[in-house]
C-alpha positions as CSV (number, residue, x, y, z in Angstrom):
1,M,0.0,0.0,0.0
2,R,2.9,2.3,0.8
3,K,4.4,1.6,-2.6
4,V,1.1,2.5,-4.3
5,L,1.0,5.8,-2.3
6,S,4.6,6.6,-3.2
7,V,3.8,6.1,-6.9
8,L,0.8,8.3,-6.7
9,N,2.8,11.0,-4.9
10,I,5.4,10.9,-7.7
11,L,2.7,11.2,-10.4
12,V,1.1,14.1,-8.6
13,C,4.4,15.9,-8.5
14,V,5.1,15.3,-12.1
15,F,1.7,16.5,-13.1
16,S,2.1,19.6,-11.0
17,L,5.4,20.4,-12.6
18,Y,4.3,19.9,-16.2
19,G,0.5,19.7,-16.5
20,F,-0.4,22.6,-14.2
21,R,2.6,24.5,-15.5
22,S,1.3,24.5,-19.1
23,M,-2.2,25.5,-18.0
24,P,-1.9,28.3,-15.4
25,Q,-4.9,29.0,-13.3
26,A,-7.0,32.1,-14.2
27,S,-6.2,33.7,-10.9
28,A,-2.5,33.5,-11.7
29,S,-2.8,35.4,-15.0
30,E,-3.0,39.1,-15.7
31,V,-4.7,40.4,-18.9
32,V,-3.8,44.1,-19.6
33,I,-5.1,46.5,-22.3
34,L,-2.4,48.8,-23.6
35,N,-3.0,52.0,-25.5
36,R,-1.1,53.4,-28.5
37,S,1.7,54.5,-26.2
38,D,2.0,51.0,-24.7
39,Q,0.6,52.2,-21.4
40,P,-2.1,50.2,-19.5
41,T,-5.5,51.8,-19.9
42,L,-9.0,51.2,-18.7
43,K,-10.7,53.7,-21.0
44,I,-10.8,53.8,-24.8
45,T,-12.9,55.2,-27.7
46,D,-14.2,52.8,-30.2
47,G,-11.6,52.4,-32.9
48,D,-8.5,53.4,-30.8
49,A,-5.3,51.4,-31.6
50,I,-4.6,49.0,-28.7
51,H,-2.5,46.0,-27.7
52,L,-3.5,43.1,-25.5
53,Q,-1.0,41.5,-23.1
54,I,-1.1,38.5,-20.9
55,K,1.4,37.8,-18.1
56,L,1.3,34.4,-16.3
57,S,2.6,33.8,-12.8
58,Q,5.1,31.3,-14.1
59,A,6.9,30.4,-17.3
60,L,5.6,27.8,-19.7
61,P,7.7,24.7,-20.7
62,K,6.6,25.0,-24.3
63,E,5.2,27.5,-26.8
64,E,1.5,28.3,-26.3
65,L,-1.0,30.2,-28.5
66,I,-3.2,32.6,-26.5
67,T,-6.5,33.9,-27.8
68,F,-8.3,37.0,-26.6
69,T,-12.0,37.5,-26.9
70,L,-14.5,40.2,-26.0
71,G,-16.2,38.5,-23.0
72,E,-16.1,34.8,-22.4
73,Q,-17.9,33.8,-25.6
74,G,-17.4,37.0,-27.7
75,S,-15.6,37.5,-31.0
76,V,-11.9,36.9,-31.2
77,V,-10.1,40.2,-31.1
78,G,-6.4,39.1,-31.0
79,T,-3.8,36.4,-30.5
80,C,-0.3,36.1,-29.4
81,T,2.2,33.3,-28.6
82,I,4.0,32.8,-25.4
83,A,7.4,31.3,-26.2
84,A,8.8,28.3,-24.4
85,E,10.3,29.2,-21.0
86,K,8.5,32.6,-21.1
87,D,5.5,33.9,-19.1
88,T,4.1,36.7,-21.3
89,C,3.1,37.8,-24.8
90,Q,1.5,40.8,-26.5
91,T,-0.6,41.1,-29.6
92,E,0.3,43.3,-32.5
93,S,-1.4,46.7,-32.4
94,F,-4.9,46.7,-33.9
95,L,-8.0,49.0,-34.1
96,S,-10.7,48.4,-31.6
97,L,-13.4,49.0,-34.2
98,G,-16.9,48.0,-33.1
99,W,-16.1,47.5,-29.4
100,Y,-18.8,49.9,-28.4
101,W,-21.6,47.9,-30.1
102,G,-23.0,44.5,-29.4
103,V,-24.1,42.2,-32.2
104,D,-27.7,43.2,-31.4
105,G,-27.0,46.9,-31.8
106,T,-27.0,47.7,-28.1
107,A,-24.4,50.0,-26.6
108,Q,-21.6,48.2,-24.7
109,K,-20.1,50.9,-22.5
110,S,-18.0,48.4,-20.5
111,R,-16.0,45.6,-21.9
112,V,-13.9,42.7,-20.4
113,V,-11.2,40.9,-22.4
114,N,-10.8,37.2,-21.8
115,A,-7.8,35.1,-22.5
116,H,-7.8,31.4,-23.5
117,N,-5.1,28.9,-24.2
118,S,-4.9,26.6,-27.2
119,G,-7.2,24.2,-25.5
120,N,-9.8,27.0,-25.1
121,S,-9.3,26.9,-21.3
122,P,-9.8,30.2,-19.6
123,L,-6.6,31.9,-18.4
124,G,-8.0,35.1,-17.0
125,Q,-9.7,38.4,-17.9
126,S,-8.9,42.1,-17.9
127,D,-10.4,44.6,-15.5
128,A,-13.5,46.3,-16.8
129,L,-12.7,48.6,-19.7
130,Q,-14.8,51.8,-20.4
131,V,-15.6,52.2,-24.1
132,L,-16.8,55.5,-25.6
133,P,-18.5,55.6,-29.0
134,R,-16.7,57.1,-32.1
135,P,-17.7,60.6,-33.1
136,V,-19.4,61.1,-36.5
137,V,-18.1,63.7,-38.9
138,L,-20.7,64.9,-41.4
139,V,-19.6,66.3,-44.8
140,H,-22.0,68.5,-46.9
141,G,-22.1,68.5,-50.7
142,F,-22.5,70.9,-53.6
143,I,-23.9,74.5,-53.0
144,S,-24.5,73.5,-49.4
145,T,-23.4,74.1,-45.8
146,W,-23.4,72.2,-42.5
147,D,-27.1,73.2,-42.2
148,T,-28.1,70.2,-44.3
149,W,-27.1,68.0,-41.4
150,K,-29.4,69.6,-38.8
151,P,-31.7,66.5,-38.7
152,Y,-28.6,64.6,-37.5
153,L,-27.5,67.1,-34.8
154,G,-28.6,68.4,-31.5
155,P,-30.4,66.6,-28.6
156,D,-33.3,65.5,-30.8
157,G,-31.2,64.6,-33.8
158,F,-30.7,61.2,-35.4
159,L,-27.2,60.7,-33.9
160,S,-28.3,61.6,-30.3
161,S,-30.9,58.9,-30.4
162,L,-28.0,56.4,-30.6
163,G,-25.9,58.2,-28.0
164,L,-23.5,59.4,-30.6
165,R,-21.9,62.9,-30.9
166,G,-22.1,64.5,-34.3
167,F,-19.8,67.1,-35.9
168,A,-20.8,68.8,-39.3
169,V,-17.9,70.4,-41.2
170,G,-18.4,74.1,-40.9
171,D,-20.7,74.1,-37.8
172,G,-18.1,75.9,-35.6
173,Q,-17.7,73.1,-33.1
174,V,-14.1,73.0,-34.3
175,D,-12.2,74.9,-37.0
176,G,-12.8,74.2,-40.7
177,V,-15.3,75.6,-43.2
178,M,-15.5,74.2,-46.7
179,D,-16.6,76.1,-49.8
180,T,-18.6,74.1,-52.4
181,G,-20.6,77.2,-53.7
182,S,-22.6,80.0,-52.1
183,L,-26.1,80.8,-53.1
184,T,-25.5,84.5,-52.4
185,K,-22.3,84.5,-54.6
186,P,-22.9,82.1,-57.5
187,T,-20.2,83.6,-59.6
188,G,-17.6,83.4,-56.8
189,R,-14.9,80.8,-57.1
190,T,-15.4,77.7,-55.0
191,N,-12.7,75.5,-53.5
192,S,-11.6,72.6,-55.5
193,I,-12.2,69.0,-54.2
194,A,-8.6,68.9,-53.1
195,Q,-8.8,72.2,-51.2
196,N,-12.0,71.1,-49.4
197,A,-10.4,67.8,-48.5
198,E,-7.6,69.7,-46.8
199,I,-10.2,71.6,-44.8
200,E,-12.0,68.4,-44.0
201,G,-8.7,67.1,-42.6
202,Q,-8.3,70.1,-40.5
203,Y,-11.8,69.6,-39.1
204,I,-11.2,65.9,-38.4
205,D,-8.1,66.8,-36.5
206,G,-10.1,69.2,-34.4
207,V,-12.7,66.6,-33.7
208,K,-10.1,64.1,-32.6
209,K,-8.5,66.7,-30.2
210,A,-11.9,67.7,-28.8
211,T,-13.0,64.1,-28.1
212,G,-9.8,62.2,-27.6
213,A,-10.9,59.8,-30.3
214,E,-8.4,58.3,-32.7
215,M,-11.0,57.3,-35.3
216,V,-14.2,58.9,-36.7
217,D,-17.0,57.7,-39.0
218,L,-17.4,59.9,-42.1
219,V,-20.9,60.5,-43.5
220,G,-21.0,62.5,-46.7
221,H,-23.8,63.8,-48.8
222,S,-23.4,64.2,-52.6
223,M,-20.1,66.0,-53.3
224,G,-19.2,65.4,-49.7
225,G,-18.5,61.8,-50.5
226,M,-16.1,62.8,-53.3
227,I,-14.3,65.2,-51.0
228,S,-14.0,62.5,-48.4
229,R,-12.6,60.0,-50.9
230,Y,-9.9,62.6,-51.7
231,Y,-9.2,63.1,-48.0
232,I,-8.7,59.3,-47.5
233,D,-6.5,59.0,-50.5
234,R,-4.3,62.1,-50.5
235,V,-4.7,63.9,-47.1
236,M,-5.0,61.3,-44.4
237,K,-1.6,60.7,-42.9
238,E,-2.5,57.7,-40.7
239,R,-5.8,55.9,-40.9
240,D,-8.4,57.8,-38.8
241,V,-11.6,56.9,-40.7
242,A,-13.5,53.8,-39.6
243,Q,-15.8,53.8,-42.6
244,L,-17.1,56.2,-45.3
245,I,-20.9,56.3,-45.5
246,M,-22.2,58.3,-48.5
247,L,-25.7,59.5,-49.4
248,G,-26.2,60.1,-53.1
249,S,-22.5,60.7,-53.8
250,P,-22.0,60.5,-57.6
251,M,-19.0,58.2,-58.0
252,G,-19.4,58.5,-61.8
253,G,-20.4,62.2,-61.8
254,S,-23.6,63.9,-62.9
255,D,-24.0,65.9,-66.1
256,C,-26.8,67.8,-64.4
257,S,-23.9,70.0,-63.2
258,V,-23.4,71.4,-66.7
259,L,-26.4,73.7,-66.1
260,P,-24.8,76.0,-63.4
261,A,-21.4,75.6,-65.0
262,T,-22.7,77.1,-68.3
263,L,-23.8,80.2,-66.4
264,G,-20.3,80.4,-64.9
265,F,-21.7,79.5,-61.5
266,Y,-20.0,77.6,-58.7
267,L,-16.7,77.0,-60.5
268,P,-14.7,74.8,-60.3
269,A,-17.0,72.6,-58.2
270,S,-19.6,72.4,-61.0
271,I,-17.0,71.1,-63.4
272,E,-15.6,68.5,-61.0
273,I,-19.1,66.9,-60.6
274,R,-19.3,66.2,-64.4
275,Q,-19.4,62.6,-65.5
276,S,-16.4,63.2,-67.7
277,Y,-14.4,64.6,-64.8
278,M,-15.3,61.9,-62.3
279,Q,-14.8,59.0,-64.7
280,G,-12.0,60.3,-66.8
281,V,-9.9,62.2,-64.2
282,F,-10.9,61.6,-60.6
283,N,-11.5,57.9,-60.5
284,N,-8.3,57.1,-62.2
285,Q,-6.2,59.0,-59.7
286,I,-8.1,58.7,-56.4
287,T,-8.0,55.0,-55.8
288,H,-6.3,54.4,-52.4
289,R,-8.6,53.5,-49.5
290,H,-6.1,52.6,-46.8
291,G,-8.4,49.8,-45.6
292,V,-11.5,52.0,-45.3
293,E,-14.8,50.5,-46.5
294,F,-17.1,52.6,-48.8
295,Y,-20.9,52.6,-48.7
296,D,-23.2,54.6,-50.9
297,L,-27.0,55.0,-50.8
298,G,-28.7,55.8,-54.1
299,G,-32.1,57.4,-54.4
300,T,-34.1,55.7,-57.2
301,P,-37.6,57.1,-57.3
302,I,-37.3,58.1,-61.0
303,L,-37.5,55.0,-63.2
304,E,-38.7,56.2,-66.6
305,P,-36.3,58.2,-68.9
306,F,-38.8,60.9,-69.9
307,K,-39.3,61.7,-66.2
308,S,-35.5,62.0,-65.7
309,P,-34.3,65.6,-66.1
310,C,-30.6,65.2,-66.8
311,T,-29.2,61.7,-66.1
312,D,-29.7,58.0,-66.5
313,V,-32.5,56.0,-64.8
314,P,-33.0,54.9,-62.1
315,N,-32.0,58.1,-60.3
316,D,-32.8,60.6,-57.5
317,T,-33.4,63.5,-60.0
318,V,-29.7,64.4,-60.4
319,V,-27.6,61.3,-59.5
320,S,-28.2,57.9,-61.2
321,F,-27.8,54.6,-59.4
322,G,-25.2,53.7,-62.1
323,S,-23.1,56.7,-61.0
324,I,-23.4,55.5,-57.4
325,N,-21.8,52.2,-58.5
326,A,-19.2,53.6,-60.9
327,I,-16.5,52.3,-58.5
328,E,-16.4,49.2,-56.3
329,L,-18.4,49.8,-53.1
330,N,-21.3,48.6,-51.0
331,S,-24.5,50.2,-52.3
332,E,-28.2,50.2,-51.5
333,R,-31.1,52.0,-53.0
334,I,-34.1,53.9,-51.6
335,E,-37.1,55.7,-53.1
336,V,-36.0,59.2,-51.9
337,I,-34.9,62.2,-54.1
338,H,-31.4,63.6,-53.8
339,S,-32.2,66.8,-51.8
340,E,-34.1,64.8,-49.1
341,L,-31.4,62.2,-48.4
342,T,-30.1,64.0,-45.4
343,Y,-33.5,64.7,-44.0
344,S,-35.0,61.3,-44.4
345,T,-35.6,59.3,-41.2
346,F,-36.1,56.2,-43.3
347,A,-32.7,56.7,-45.0
348,F,-31.0,57.1,-41.6
349,E,-32.7,54.1,-40.0
350,K,-32.4,51.8,-43.0
351,F,-28.9,52.6,-44.2
352,V,-26.8,54.9,-41.9
353,Q,-27.8,53.6,-38.5
354,P,-26.9,49.9,-39.0
355,L,-23.5,50.9,-40.3
356,L,-22.8,53.2,-37.3
357,Q,-23.7,50.3,-35.0
358,K,-21.4,47.7,-36.6
359,S,-20.0,45.4,-34.0
360,A,-16.5,44.0,-33.4
361,G,-15.5,41.5,-36.1
362,T,-17.7,43.0,-38.8
363,F,-15.2,45.6,-40.2
364,N,-13.3,44.4,-43.2
365,I,-10.1,45.8,-44.7
366,S,-11.0,47.3,-48.1
367,A,-8.5,46.7,-50.8
368,D,-7.7,49.4,-53.4
369,P,-9.8,48.7,-56.5
370,K,-8.3,48.5,-60.0
371,P,-9.0,51.7,-62.0
372,T,-12.0,51.3,-64.3
373,A,-12.3,52.6,-67.8
374,A,-14.6,55.6,-68.3
375,R,-17.9,54.6,-69.8
376,S,-17.7,55.1,-73.6
377,E,-21.4,55.8,-74.1
378,S,-22.8,59.0,-72.5
379,L,-26.1,60.8,-72.7
380,Q,-26.7,62.9,-75.8
381,F,-27.4,66.5,-75.1
382,T,-28.3,69.5,-77.2
383,R,-26.4,72.7,-76.4
384,V,-27.2,74.3,-73.0
385,Y,-29.5,77.3,-73.6
386,K,-28.9,80.1,-71.1
387,G,-30.6,83.4,-70.7
388,K,-32.1,85.9,-68.3
389,V,-35.7,86.8,-67.5
390,D,-36.5,90.2,-66.2
391,K,-39.0,90.7,-63.4
392,G,-42.5,90.8,-65.0
393,G,-41.1,89.5,-68.3
394,S,-40.4,86.3,-70.2
395,T,-37.8,84.8,-72.5
396,E,-38.5,82.3,-75.4
397,L,-36.1,79.6,-76.5
398,T,-36.3,77.6,-79.7
399,I,-35.1,74.0,-79.4
400,N,-34.8,71.6,-82.3
401,I,-35.7,67.9,-81.8
402,D,-34.3,65.8,-84.6
403,P,-35.9,62.6,-86.2
404,N,-35.8,59.2,-84.4
405,V,-35.6,60.8,-80.9
406,T,-37.6,58.6,-78.6
407,V,-37.2,60.6,-75.4
408,A,-36.6,64.3,-74.9
409,S,-36.0,65.3,-71.3
410,F,-35.7,68.9,-70.2
411,A,-34.0,70.4,-67.1
412,L,-34.0,74.0,-66.0
413,F,-31.6,75.6,-63.4
414,D,-32.7,78.8,-61.7
415,P,-30.8,79.7,-58.5
416,T,-33.6,82.1,-57.5
417,R,-36.2,79.3,-57.7
418,S,-38.7,81.8,-59.0
419,V,-39.5,81.2,-62.8
420,T,-42.1,79.1,-64.5
421,V,-42.2,77.6,-68.0
422,S,-44.6,76.9,-70.8
423,V,-43.9,74.5,-73.7
424,V,-45.2,74.6,-77.3
425,G,-44.4,71.4,-79.3
426,A,-43.5,71.1,-82.9
427,S,-47.2,70.7,-83.7
428,G,-47.7,74.3,-82.6
429,K,-49.8,73.4,-79.6
430,E,-49.1,74.2,-76.0
431,I,-48.5,71.1,-73.9
432,P,-49.6,71.2,-70.3
433,L,-46.9,69.9,-68.0
434,D,-48.1,67.1,-65.7
435,T,-46.3,64.9,-63.2
436,D,-47.7,61.6,-64.6
437,Q,-47.6,62.5,-68.3
438,N,-44.4,64.5,-68.4
439,G,-42.6,63.7,-65.1
440,F,-42.9,67.3,-64.1
441,V,-40.8,67.9,-61.0
442,Q,-40.0,71.1,-59.1
443,V,-37.1,70.9,-56.7
444,D,-37.3,73.7,-54.1
445,D,-34.0,72.9,-52.4
446,P,-31.7,75.7,-53.5
447,S,-28.6,73.5,-53.3
448,S,-29.9,71.2,-56.1
449,M,-28.5,71.3,-59.6
450,I,-32.0,71.6,-61.1
451,Y,-35.1,73.5,-60.3
452,L,-37.6,72.2,-62.9
453,G,-37.6,69.0,-64.9
454,Y,-40.0,67.5,-67.4
455,G,-39.9,65.3,-70.5
456,F,-41.7,63.8,-73.5
457,A,-41.8,60.2,-74.9
458,N,-41.7,60.0,-78.7
459,P,-41.7,63.8,-79.2
460,K,-42.6,65.2,-82.6
461,A,-39.5,66.2,-84.6
462,G,-39.1,69.9,-85.3
463,L,-38.8,73.2,-83.5
464,W,-40.1,73.3,-79.9
465,R,-40.6,76.6,-78.1
466,V,-39.9,76.9,-74.4
467,T,-40.9,80.1,-72.7
468,V,-39.4,81.0,-69.3
469,H,-41.7,83.4,-67.3
470,A,-40.9,85.5,-64.3
471,S,-43.2,85.1,-61.3
472,D,-44.2,87.3,-58.4
473,T,-41.2,86.1,-56.5
474,T,-38.6,86.8,-59.2
475,P,-36.0,89.3,-57.8
476,A,-36.0,92.9,-59.1
477,E,-32.7,92.2,-60.9
478,G,-34.3,89.3,-62.7
479,A,-33.2,85.6,-62.8
480,D,-30.5,83.9,-64.8
481,F,-31.4,80.4,-66.0
482,A,-30.0,77.5,-68.0
483,V,-31.9,74.8,-69.9
484,S,-30.5,71.5,-71.0
485,V,-32.2,68.7,-73.1
486,Y,-31.0,65.2,-73.4
487,F,-32.2,62.8,-76.1
488,V,-32.6,59.0,-76.3
489,G,-32.3,58.0,-79.9
490,G,-31.4,60.1,-82.9
491,A,-27.9,61.3,-83.6
492,V,-24.9,60.4,-81.5
493,L,-22.0,62.8,-80.9
494,R,-18.7,61.3,-79.8
495,A,-16.0,63.7,-78.6
496,H,-12.4,63.1,-77.4
497,S,-9.5,64.8,-75.8
498,S,-6.0,63.5,-76.5
499,T,-5.2,63.8,-72.8
500,L,-7.4,64.5,-69.7
501,I,-4.5,65.6,-67.6
502,P,-2.4,68.0,-69.7
503,K,0.4,70.3,-68.4
504,L,0.3,74.1,-68.8
505,G,1.0,74.9,-72.4
506,E,0.8,71.3,-73.5
507,E,-1.0,70.9,-76.8
508,V,-4.3,69.1,-76.4
509,Q,-6.1,67.7,-79.5
510,L,-9.9,67.9,-79.3
511,S,-11.9,65.9,-81.8
512,A,-15.5,64.9,-82.6
513,E,-17.7,63.1,-85.0
514,V,-21.5,62.6,-85.3
515,S,-23.4,59.6,-86.6
516,M,-27.0,58.5,-87.0
517,S,-28.0,54.8,-87.4
518,G,-24.3,54.0,-87.9
519,Q,-23.8,56.5,-90.7
520,S,-21.4,59.5,-90.3
521,L,-23.0,62.9,-90.6
522,E,-21.4,66.1,-92.0
523,I,-20.7,68.6,-89.2
524,K,-21.6,72.0,-90.6
525,Q,-20.4,74.1,-87.7
526,A,-18.6,73.4,-84.4
527,Q,-16.8,75.1,-81.6
528,A,-15.3,74.2,-78.2
529,V,-16.3,76.5,-75.4
530,I,-13.6,76.1,-72.8
531,R,-14.2,77.4,-69.3
532,D,-11.3,77.6,-66.7
533,P,-11.7,77.3,-62.9
534,D,-12.1,81.1,-62.6
535,G,-14.9,81.3,-65.2
536,N,-12.9,82.7,-68.0
537,V,-14.1,81.4,-71.4
538,E,-12.1,80.6,-74.5
539,V,-13.9,79.7,-77.7
540,L,-12.1,77.4,-80.2
541,E,-13.6,77.1,-83.7
542,F,-13.4,73.8,-85.7
543,T,-13.2,73.4,-89.5
544,A,-16.4,71.7,-90.9
545,G,-16.2,68.1,-91.9
546,K,-17.2,64.5,-91.0
547,S,-14.4,64.2,-88.5
548,I,-13.3,67.5,-86.9
549,S,-10.3,68.3,-84.7
550,A,-8.5,71.3,-83.3
551,A,-5.6,72.0,-81.0
552,W,-5.8,73.9,-77.7
553,K,-3.0,74.9,-75.2
554,P,-4.2,75.5,-71.6
555,K,-3.1,78.6,-69.8
556,T,-4.5,78.1,-66.3
557,P,-4.1,75.1,-63.9
558,G,-7.1,73.3,-62.5
559,A,-10.3,71.8,-63.7
560,H,-11.6,73.0,-67.1
561,G,-15.0,72.3,-68.7
562,V,-14.7,71.7,-72.5
563,D,-18.1,71.9,-74.2
564,I,-17.9,70.7,-77.8
565,I,-21.0,72.1,-79.6
566,V,-21.8,70.9,-83.1
567,T,-24.5,71.6,-85.7
568,S,-25.0,68.8,-88.3
569,A,-27.8,67.6,-90.5
570,A,-29.6,64.2,-90.7
571,T,-29.7,62.3,-94.0
572,D,-33.0,63.9,-94.8
573,G,-31.5,67.4,-94.2
574,A,-33.2,67.9,-90.8
575,P,-30.9,70.0,-88.5
576,V,-29.1,68.2,-85.6
577,E,-27.6,69.9,-82.5
578,R,-25.5,68.0,-80.0
579,T,-23.0,68.9,-77.2
580,A,-20.4,66.8,-75.5
581,F,-19.3,67.9,-72.0
582,L,-15.6,67.0,-71.6
583,S,-13.4,67.8,-68.6
584,V,-9.6,68.1,-68.2
585,E,-7.4,68.7,-65.1
586,V,-4.5,71.0,-66.1
587,Q,-1.4,70.3,-64.1
588,P,0.7,73.3,-63.0
589,N,4.3,73.4,-64.2
590,P,7.0,73.6,-61.4
591,S,7.6,77.2,-60.4
592,L,11.0,78.8,-60.7
593,F,11.3,78.5,-57.0
594,Q,10.6,74.8,-57.1
595,V,13.1,74.3,-60.0
596,T,15.7,76.4,-58.2
597,G,15.1,74.4,-55.0
598,N,15.4,71.1,-56.8
599,L,18.6,72.3,-58.5
600,V,20.1,73.3,-55.1
601,L,19.2,69.9,-53.7
602,V,20.8,68.0,-56.6
603,I,24.0,70.1,-56.3
604,A,24.1,69.5,-52.5
605,L,23.7,65.8,-53.0
606,A,26.4,65.8,-55.6
607,A,28.7,67.7,-53.3
608,L,28.0,65.2,-50.5
609,V,28.7,62.2,-52.7
610,L,31.9,63.9,-54.0
611,G,33.0,64.7,-50.4
612,L,32.5,61.1,-49.4
613,I,34.5,59.8,-52.3
614,L,37.4,62.2,-51.5
615,F,37.3,61.2,-47.9
616,A,37.5,57.5,-48.8
617,F,40.3,58.2,-51.2
618,V,42.3,60.1,-48.6
619,R,41.9,57.4,-46.1
620,T,43.0,54.8,-48.6
621,L,46.2,56.8,-49.4
622,R,47.0,57.1,-45.7
623,K,46.6,53.3,-45.2
624,V,48.9,52.7,-48.2
625,A,51.5,55.1,-46.7
626,L,51.4,53.3,-43.4
627,L,51.8,49.9,-45.0
628,K,54.9,51.2,-46.8
629,R,56.5,52.2,-43.5
């Protein structure tokens, strides 16, 4: 019996030395959360960079994988390996994204991190960690201000209902005011997307300092999504954006913006929204996401082409769902018009809220997409008709609709929102404008790119008369307006630029041709109206022919609108008018100061290299001399 007890005692000792040693008790372990500075912390903001560390009371005889979870049965948030004969390990730094939210969307203001060994046995847990929610930065769009985000802000706002703090760029909570166009100064120059992205960066820095957060959620409306993309790609030094949530942001642009641009309003912003700019210039350069996931909600209440004022269907009046998806991203659709997206409770609850409440383990690292080719087919427009109506007066436009056109859709831009229109068709009869029959829409939001829209299916070919009337609310100085018409069917204009990103003074070849039913048409008259970022206009005339071209040398850096306007004739002699809206981004040449600075740098480097060579040569000579002695 004594022998049996002795054997058992030996086994107990061996098991104690090796078995218990490889699986320490939970009470003998310390789990610590370390902040970005490697200091222990019991308070973070969702998204902060952290490390997790475990320290056992005794070293392990062999290597052991440690897994950390949020709570006992929560998602895995990190791992590390304790080396043989060691008692501690630490995870790589990672972002604590989603730690504030549970999988059911409830706030988790306190978190505990549990540690487990490779056999999933518990080793211990951290002290309770206080978690604060990420702040939300709201970025307004074209001809807009922070006011568009009022439904999101304040004690009764959308964000407050979730316990989140919202900051709208330009609201004065921290420094930074963007300029995407002012209704009171339509001819004043706006900031470029790049300039507004710098300001957005300044604002985000202010939010981070004010809250102590390392990460923010970005929510952008319309052009605000484009500005935020530029921020993430070119301005953001270290990732501080958890996700980019966009509402009606035209990733492929919108040619509705040609209306204010034709009047010289809101430049260069109205050029940068063009389809040709976004697809040909912006999307080929702004491609880096630095892991940030992109989401975009597209409004799609307009489904029929004749009810669409100036872009493809389905759309929200000014941004098509195709434009929403012009780059790789996560998209959804909603039956809300563009100007209502920031006010819609349904849009917030259906789209924005679930993204803001994403929990740990649901954030993915977004890879940079491959650049996509610009869409070769674009909408076919007549020229943009612009004019002014005096108070108490009216102005008549004559617009030609050529044969074989199956849809003619009209859009009118009036920043005063005060004019009315009447339409007389090619038959000579006035056509009452009706929501069901003509898709008549009036957009009262002054930040929208259109005011009135209406269209016609299978319109009669010939001359149509559109009369713009002043109303009782038209200002004393009158109202400037612009009217565009796009066609489905009929003639097709294709225009090209030899380069979309020329340098100052570089020769750019502009060319165009018109066809109908696959047959080339003779171009009778053509010109390129080139508008620089300051609103200065240059007109370039083409020589008539079936294929026309002309050379242009840009004199000003920045975004330029290039409208190629042609007059042709169908095979039966009927007149044909078409306009292509191109865009180029002219690159500045290095200044004399930059050239001089670069030259000085080259000379300095050359002198340094020469000095090192001479130094090495002298040392070699001395060594040789010493050896000879």
